[in-house]
C-alpha angles and dihedrals in degrees: 000000000000121000130214122220118209126224127182121215124165090353092301122117113227121195116220117198112235128188128179120236091256091061094040091053092043093239126151109236088196092063118112091029093302095317094097091105090070122082093226089059094051099282121140126276128234089259090065092054088046088055091057091049092047092051103039109023119104088223105026098178092052091049093047089052089052089052091052089048090051091050090048091050090049091055094042096054095037096244102166094169096068094128129160093271088061095053116071142179127223118215105213109173102014111266093027120087137199131180111267119231112273118267137178090033113164129166093239091174088075093064118077089202097060126082118265095207113104117244089222123025124235112213088343092302110139097194123057092216088065095051116107131189086257089058091052090049091049092050090048090051092053 
């Protein structure tokens, strides 16, 4: 299901269509017994989301930079659960997308009970602790 964000300008509420990366890429998050939102279980990679931004954003380079910043933030705080259901696109105006602000960001690396494997790889690295600045640069270049 799509969500709508609300913004208020001049006292008027504007609805902004939002869809998570799973919806935008027409992927079933229930695939692989509910694990289909993770890249290791057949979910999409960051490069696929980058492709959507490159194709449909009004300012692709700015949005791609925001995606790299989001990936960098994910690594920096140790947020291994940054899967495609936690990355969304805003459609404002309709037919044009931009990366939604990050949400549901949690430093999962601080909990010994949570998985260490990254939901989406960065330069083919499956564990955030192994990701270097060179890996982020290589992923951004892709």
